[in-house]
C-alpha positions in Angstrom: 101.0 133.7 99.3 101.4 133.2 95.8 103.1 136.4 94.7 103.4 140.2 94.6 101.8 141.4 91.4 103.2 145.0 90.3 100.6 145.2 87.7 97.6 145.1 90.8 99.9 146.6 93.2 98.8 144.1 95.8 100.0 140.5 97.0 98.2 137.7 95.8 97.6 134.8 98.2 95.0 133.0 100.4 92.2 135.5 100.3 92.2 137.1 96.8 94.1 134.1 94.6 90.6 133.3 92.9 89.7 136.8 92.5 93.2 137.4 90.7 92.7 134.3 88.9 89.2 135.3 87.5 90.6 138.6 87.0 93.3 136.9 84.7 90.8 134.9 83.2 88.4 137.3 82.2 90.8 139.9 81.1 92.3 137.3 78.6 88.6 136.4 77.2 87.7 140.0 76.8 90.9 140.7 74.6 90.5 137.8 72.4 87.0 138.8 72.0 88.0 142.3 71.1 90.8 141.1 68.9 88.7 138.6 66.9 85.5 141.1 66.9 87.9 143.8 65.8 89.9 141.8 62.8 87.8 143.3 59.9 88.0 146.7 61.2 92.1 146.4 61.8 92.5 145.1 58.2 90.3 147.8 56.9 92.0 150.8 58.9 95.5 149.0 58.0 94.4 149.0 54.2 93.1 152.9 54.6 96.6 153.6 56.3 98.3 152.1 53.5 96.2 153.9 50.8 96.7 157.3 52.7 100.7 156.8 52.5 100.5 155.9 48.9 98.1 158.7 48.0 100.3 161.4 50.1 103.3 160.1 48.3 101.6 160.5 44.6 100.4 163.5 45.6 103.9 165.2 46.7 105.4 163.7 43.8 102.8 165.6 41.9 103.1 168.2 43.5 106.9 168.6 42.9 106.9 168.3 39.3 104.7 171.5 39.5 106.2 174.6 40.4 104.4 175.4 44.0 105.8 178.5 46.4 104.5 176.3 49.2 103.8 172.5 49.9 100.2 172.0 49.1 97.9 171.0 52.3 97.5 167.2 53.2 94.9 165.2 51.4 94.0 163.8 54.7 92.7 165.1 58.0 94.3 164.5 61.3 91.2 163.2 62.5 91.0 160.6 59.7 94.5 159.7 60.2 94.2 159.6 64.1 91.0 157.3 63.8 92.5 154.7 61.7 95.9 154.4 63.8 93.8 154.1 66.8 92.0 151.4 65.7 95.3 149.3 64.8 96.8 150.4 68.0 93.5 148.9 69.8 94.1 145.8 67.8 97.6 145.3 68.7 97.5 146.3 72.1 94.1 144.0 72.7 96.0 140.7 70.7 99.1 141.6 72.9 97.4 141.7 76.2 95.5 138.4 75.2 98.7 136.5 74.5 100.6 137.5 77.4 98.0 137.4 80.1 96.8 134.2 78.5 99.9 132.8 79.0 100.0 134.2 82.5 96.5 132.7 83.0 97.6 129.1 81.5 100.7 129.2 84.2 98.5 129.8 87.0 96.0 127.0 86.0 98.7 124.7 86.0 99.7 125.3 89.3 96.3 125.2 91.0 96.0 122.0 88.9 99.2 120.8 90.6 97.8 122.3 94.2 100.8 124.9 94.2 101.4 128.7 94.5 104.1 130.4 92.2 106.5 130.4 95.6 105.7 127.0 96.5 106.6 125.9 92.7 110.1 127.0 93.5 110.5 124.9 96.9 108.6 121.8 95.9 111.3 122.0 92.6 113.9 122.0 95.0 112.7 119.6 97.5 112.1 117.0 94.7 115.7 117.7 93.2 116.8 117.4 97.0 114.8 113.9 97.4 115.7 112.8 93.7 119.4 112.6 94.7 118.5 110.5 97.5 116.6 108.0 95.4 113.1 109.2 96.9 110.3 110.4 95.2 108.5 113.5 96.2 104.7 114.2 96.9 103.4 117.6 97.4 101.5 117.4 100.5 98.8 120.0 99.5 97.7 118.2 96.4 94.4 116.5 96.5 94.5 115.5 92.7 93.7 117.9 90.0 90.0 117.6 90.0 90.0 118.3 94.1 92.6 121.0 93.8 90.1 123.1 91.7 87.3 122.6 93.8 88.9 123.7 97.0 90.4 126.4 94.9 86.7 127.6 94.1 85.2 126.5 97.2 83.2 123.9 95.7 81.4 121.9 98.6 78.2 120.9 97.1 77.1 120.4 93.1 75.2 123.9 93.2 78.2 125.8 94.2 79.3 125.5 90.6 76.4 127.9 89.8 76.4 130.3 93.0 80.1 130.2 93.7 81.9 129.9 90.3 79.4 131.3 87.6 78.1 133.8 89.9 80.0 136.6 91.5 80.8 135.3 95.2 82.2 136.9 98.1 82.8 133.3 100.3 86.0 132.8 101.9 88.5 130.2 100.8 88.9 127.1 103.1 91.3 127.4 106.1 93.0 130.2 107.2 95.7 130.2 104.9 98.5 129.6 107.9 97.1 126.2 108.8 96.1 123.5 106.2 94.0 120.4 106.7 91.9 118.1 104.6 89.3 120.3 102.9 85.4 118.8 103.9 84.9 118.7 100.0 88.1 116.5 99.5 87.1 114.2 102.7 83.4 113.9 101.8 84.4 112.6 98.2 87.1 110.2 99.4 85.2 108.7 102.3 83.0 106.3 100.4 86.1 104.6 98.7 88.1 104.6 101.9 84.8 102.7 103.6 85.3 100.1 101.0 
């Protein structure tokens, strides 16, 4: 198990960790795309809101100088104001989500690179501190090196899997059962020639 995600209302574990990471990555990329492509619209909408406020203030000052029995109607319709405020809200929301979810995605990418889950990180940290006090070094038994950790996580056994399992949608199952953990075949095959020498 990696962690319980309250936003997905589901536990992220062995069988759905890859889907969770893909969701975070693609959602971050989508929010970054919206923020960048909507930057000009955001600036125009924000400037329009500021102009509306300024014109409204000038109109009310002019109205106060004259004698009116009632307050004059607003110069801008509700629809115009709501449209510009919606664009500003959209850009702020997309940018905020891109920052927050981007940080979470980078965090999980670092964990995958080290061959850890969120829970294992805490366990390994305590174990590292415990062994350090004894003068020993800790080595994560489930880490096969950065490149091989990603291959195991993504389920890449042969080169064509980069296309069929990573770039295209795939429902292939992860290696092992999640309860027992041997050296995955992609790691064994890769290191066999080095061991034979």
